[in-house]
Backbone as CSV, one residue per row, in Angstrom:
resi,resn,N_x,N_y,N_z,CA_x,CA_y,CA_z,C_x,C_y,C_z
1,VAL,0.687,17.940,23.894,0.802,16.686,24.623,2.087,15.986,24.207
2,GLN,2.835,15.509,25.182,4.037,14.730,24.886,3.834,13.308,25.401
3,LEU,4.247,12.347,24.590,4.139,10.944,24.967,5.508,10.282,24.809
4,GLN,5.849,9.444,25.768,7.145,8.761,25.772,6.903,7.278,26.014
5,ALA,7.158,6.471,24.986,6.968,5.015,25.093,8.262,4.339,25.499
6,SER,8.121,3.282,26.266,9.293,2.509,26.695,8.888,1.072,26.973
7,GLY,9.889,0.200,27.124,9.621,-1.160,27.551,9.789,-2.236,26.497
8,GLY,10.092,-1.840,25.274,10.268,-2.843,24.234,11.509,-3.687,24.452
9,GLY,11.627,-4.757,23.672,12.785,-5.620,23.781,12.593,-6.897,22.993
10,LEU,13.483,-7.845,23.242,13.458,-9.139,22.567,12.912,-10.188,23.533
11,VAL,11.956,-10.982,23.059,11.339,-11.999,23.884,11.047,-13.221,23.021
12,GLN,11.023,-14.375,23.635,10.697,-15.589,22.895,9.183,-15.761,22.767
13,THR,8.787,-16.557,21.794,7.370,-16.880,21.619,6.800,-17.411,22.930
14,GLY,5.636,-16.888,23.280,4.991,-17.279,24.526,5.364,-16.417,25.711
15,GLY,6.332,-15.557,25.540,6.786,-14.703,26.628,5.920,-13.478,26.812
16,SER,6.355,-12.605,27.733,5.603,-11.408,28.082,6.504,-10.180,28.070
17,LEU,5.887,-9.047,27.808,6.542,-7.743,27.923,5.511,-6.744,28.409
18,ARG,5.992,-5.695,29.061,5.119,-4.618,29.521,5.631,-3.305,28.966
19,LEU,4.810,-2.655,28.157,5.146,-1.348,27.602,4.512,-0.258,28.460
20,SER,5.185,0.878,28.535,4.647,2.026,29.262,4.670,3.254,28.376
21,CYS,3.683,4.111,28.559,3.598,5.375,27.838,3.405,6.478,28.864
22,ALA,4.401,7.321,29.021,4.307,8.452,29.935,3.718,9.639,29.193
23,VAL,2.676,10.230,29.756,1.961,11.326,29.106,2.164,12.604,29.905
24,SER,2.476,13.697,29.213,2.681,14.971,29.900,2.253,16.109,28.987
25,GLY,2.157,17.285,29.554,1.951,18.468,28.749,0.581,19.098,28.860
26,ARG,-0.443,18.297,29.162,-1.776,18.865,29.315,-2.669,17.861,30.012
27,THR,-3.840,18.341,30.408,-4.829,17.448,31.010,-5.392,16.523,29.943
28,ILE,-5.457,15.243,30.253,-5.927,14.271,29.273,-7.152,13.537,29.768
29,SER,-7.927,14.170,30.633,-9.056,13.483,31.240,-10.113,13.090,30.223
30,ASN,-10.206,13.793,29.097,-11.203,13.437,28.095,-10.551,12.920,26.821
31,TYR,-9.413,12.273,26.980,-8.663,11.739,25.851,-8.629,10.216,25.872
32,PHE,-8.496,9.651,24.689,-8.231,8.238,24.516,-6.729,8.073,24.302
33,ILE,-6.134,7.114,24.983,-4.730,6.786,24.791,-4.670,5.429,24.100
34,ALA,-3.965,5.371,22.994,-3.938,4.157,22.179,-2.523,3.621,22.030
35,TRP,-2.457,2.330,21.813,-1.231,1.694,21.347,-1.469,1.286,19.893
36,ILE,-0.519,1.617,19.069,-0.571,1.350,17.636,0.771,0.753,17.251
37,ARG,0.758,-0.234,16.378,2.016,-0.889,16.023,2.228,-0.892,14.516
38,GLN,3.490,-1.007,14.155,3.848,-1.091,12.740,4.900,-2.175,12.566
39,ALA,4.503,-3.243,11.906,5.422,-4.332,11.613,6.253,-3.968,10.384
40,PRO,7.411,-4.591,10.219,8.259,-4.275,9.063,7.517,-4.463,7.745
41,GLY,7.541,-3.440,6.928,6.920,-3.520,5.617,5.408,-3.450,5.605
42,LYS,4.804,-3.160,6.754,3.344,-3.121,6.831,2.865,-1.753,7.298
43,ALA,1.580,-1.519,7.116,0.966,-0.272,7.578,0.786,-0.303,9.090
44,ARG,0.625,0.862,9.663,0.360,0.943,11.092,-0.981,0.296,11.411
45,GLU,-1.052,-0.366,12.561,-2.232,-1.124,12.969,-2.642,-0.732,14.382
46,PHE,-3.915,-0.409,14.570,-4.447,-0.143,15.889,-4.374,-1.406,16.733
47,VAL,-3.959,-1.266,18.012,-3.867,-2.408,18.917,-4.924,-2.317,20.021
48,ALA,-4.954,-1.209,20.735,-5.883,-1.051,21.852,-5.950,0.407,22.240
49,HIS,-7.050,0.783,22.906,-7.097,2.108,23.520,-7.822,2.056,24.858
50,ILE,-7.568,3.096,25.643,-8.218,3.256,26.943,-8.683,4.702,27.054
51,TYR,-9.877,4.886,27.603,-10.400,6.231,27.828,-9.981,6.646,29.220
52,TRP,-9.258,7.768,29.298,-8.646,8.160,30.562,-9.677,8.344,31.667
53,THR,-10.843,8.900,31.316,-11.830,9.270,32.333,-12.428,8.063,33.031
54,ASP,-12.857,7.055,32.252,-13.565,5.933,32.889,-12.855,4.591,32.693
55,THR,-11.667,4.626,32.108,-10.827,3.438,31.866,-11.519,2.376,31.017
56,SER,-12.509,2.757,30.232,-13.072,1.790,29.293,-12.024,1.492,28.232
57,THR,-12.042,0.261,27.728,-10.989,-0.196,26.829,-11.565,-0.843,25.578
58,TYR,-10.730,-0.931,24.564,-11.089,-1.658,23.345,-9.823,-2.259,22.773
59,TYR,-9.950,-3.475,22.249,-8.809,-4.190,21.685,-9.121,-4.657,20.265
60,THR,-8.099,-4.697,19.437,-8.278,-5.341,18.160,-8.352,-6.849,18.384
61,ASP,-9.006,-7.558,17.482,-9.286,-8.983,17.696,-8.022,-9.815,17.908
62,SER,-6.961,-9.480,17.214,-5.765,-10.329,17.248,-5.036,-10.304,18.591
63,VAL,-5.341,-9.329,19.447,-4.652,-9.260,20.744,-5.598,-9.435,21.919
64,ARG,-6.903,-9.425,21.649,-7.872,-9.537,22.752,-7.650,-10.845,23.502
65,GLY,-7.585,-10.748,24.833,-7.330,-11.925,25.645,-5.862,-12.167,25.942
66,ARG,-4.983,-11.533,25.189,-3.537,-11.669,25.425,-2.925,-10.367,25.950
67,PHE,-3.437,-9.240,25.491,-2.907,-7.940,25.884,-3.900,-7.257,26.825
68,THR,-3.365,-6.473,27.754,-4.194,-5.692,28.664,-3.666,-4.267,28.734
69,ILE,-4.545,-3.310,28.448,-4.177,-1.899,28.543,-4.732,-1.347,29.846
70,SER,-3.938,-0.536,30.530,-4.365,0.013,31.817,-3.711,1.371,32.023
71,LYS,-4.216,2.103,32.995,-3.616,3.395,33.290,-3.148,3.442,34.744
72,ASP,-2.143,4.270,34.976,-1.690,4.584,36.332,-1.857,6.083,36.485
73,GLY,-2.942,6.492,37.122,-3.238,7.914,37.245,-2.195,8.679,38.029
74,ALA,-1.613,8.042,39.018,-0.615,8.717,39.845,0.634,9.054,39.046
75,LYS,0.974,8.194,38.101,2.181,8.411,37.295,1.875,8.985,35.922
76,ASN,0.592,9.168,35.601,0.190,9.653,34.281,0.772,8.787,33.169
77,THR,0.631,7.486,33.344,1.125,6.553,32.341,0.020,5.587,31.926
78,VAL,0.174,5.063,30.733,-0.682,4.001,30.226,0.222,2.814,29.904
79,ASN,-0.170,1.652,30.383,0.637,0.460,30.210,-0.042,-0.528,29.270
80,LEU,0.778,-1.332,28.617,0.273,-2.419,27.776,0.997,-3.689,28.199
81,GLN,0.273,-4.534,28.913,0.821,-5.824,29.308,0.554,-6.808,28.181
82,MET,1.624,-7.376,27.651,1.506,-8.270,26.503,1.949,-9.665,26.920
83,ASN,1.022,-10.600,26.885,1.297,-11.997,27.255,1.121,-12.903,26.043
84,SER,1.643,-14.104,26.150,1.513,-15.100,25.074,1.919,-14.508,23.736
85,LEU,3.056,-13.850,23.719,3.498,-13.165,22.511,3.803,-14.134,21.383
86,LYS,3.530,-13.678,20.168,3.729,-14.459,18.951,4.684,-13.708,18.028
87,PRO,5.341,-14.405,17.128,6.228,-13.707,16.177,5.511,-12.607,15.400
88,GLU,4.238,-12.805,15.121,3.489,-11.783,14.378,3.203,-10.535,15.197
89,ASP,3.524,-10.536,16.472,3.423,-9.325,17.286,4.661,-8.440,17.142
90,THR,5.667,-8.927,16.445,6.877,-8.139,16.234,6.551,-6.857,15.480
91,ALA,6.924,-5.723,16.062,6.597,-4.426,15.475,7.212,-3.321,16.315
92,VAL,7.200,-2.130,15.759,7.442,-0.933,16.559,6.095,-0.516,17.137
93,TYR,6.044,-0.354,18.447,4.817,0.012,19.138,4.871,1.493,19.510
94,TYR,3.818,2.205,19.127,3.693,3.627,19.409,2.515,3.857,20.357
95,CYS,2.630,4.852,21.225,1.451,5.320,21.934,1.035,6.654,21.309
96,ALA,-0.267,6.867,21.302,-0.832,8.057,20.674,-2.083,8.455,21.434
97,THR,-2.512,9.691,21.253,-3.695,10.152,21.963,-4.551,11.046,21.094
98,GLY,-5.840,11.037,21.375,-6.800,11.866,20.663,-8.106,11.872,21.421
99,GLN,-9.057,12.632,20.928,-10.310,12.820,21.656,-11.478,12.008,21.126
100,ILE,-11.246,11.146,20.147,-12.312,10.271,19.663,-11.843,8.825,19.796
101,PRO,-12.793,7.893,19.975,-12.427,6.473,20.144,-12.104,5.807,18.820
102,ALA,-11.037,6.284,18.190,-10.719,5.834,16.834,-10.024,4.492,16.822
103,ARG,-10.263,3.748,15.763,-9.549,2.493,15.515,-8.675,2.595,14.282
104,THR,-8.580,3.793,13.738,-7.680,4.040,12.616,-6.535,4.904,13.116
105,PRO,-5.312,4.480,12.886,-4.166,5.206,13.427,-4.123,6.682,13.060
106,GLY,-4.553,7.018,11.868,-4.485,8.399,11.419,-5.384,9.352,12.170
107,SER,-6.296,8.827,12.975,-7.224,9.677,13.715,-6.634,10.227,15.004
108,TYR,-5.460,9.750,15.389,-4.845,10.209,16.639,-3.958,11.418,16.377
109,SER,-4.078,12.408,17.263,-3.457,13.708,17.018,-2.006,13.787,17.486
110,TYR,-1.706,13.129,18.573,-0.382,13.241,19.187,0.234,11.857,19.301
111,TRP,1.519,11.782,18.987,2.217,10.508,18.966,3.515,10.614,19.739
112,GLY,3.882,9.500,20.354,5.213,9.385,20.931,6.135,8.685,19.952
113,GLN,7.385,8.559,20.340,8.314,7.778,19.525,8.014,6.305,19.767
114,GLY,8.417,5.440,18.913,8.093,4.031,19.063,9.091,3.283,19.916
115,THR,8.668,2.098,20.333,9.558,1.182,21.034,9.441,-0.179,20.348
116,LEU,10.580,-0.798,20.066,10.602,-2.004,19.252,10.374,-3.249,20.102
117,VAL,9.433,-4.062,19.655,9.169,-5.366,20.267,9.508,-6.436,19.236
118,THR,10.393,-7.348,19.606,10.777,-8.435,18.711,10.479,-9.755,19.412
119,VAL,9.671,-10.596,18.750,9.317,-11.897,19.300,9.974,-12.961,18.440
120,SER,10.863,-13.705,19.021,11.590,-14.731,18.279,10.840,-16.059,18.333
121,SER,10.961,-16.811,17.235,10.246,-18.098,17.159,11.128,-19.244,17.639
């Protein structure tokens, strides 16, 4: 499985960004696609995941209500719409995939390269 993340950038507090993860290489109908982030000097943190088959989702508490994860089946992409951004959302954001609904980053088998999101105060 290959994953390609894009869409990061610099935004002011309260602003919005939309990240995309293009997935290729195999059928992912029974896979979970996750967004995971790593802030400077910190460990990787689970953000959200979506189950490709039924689009069920899960969010970590700190982003619930502000971020929305969705899929575009026609383009084989998973998007992360991020609203009401805060400086503490600053991180490198990775997309990853695996076959269990994990909330620990190490449980995901395949990873894309990261995309940097910087939220200025």
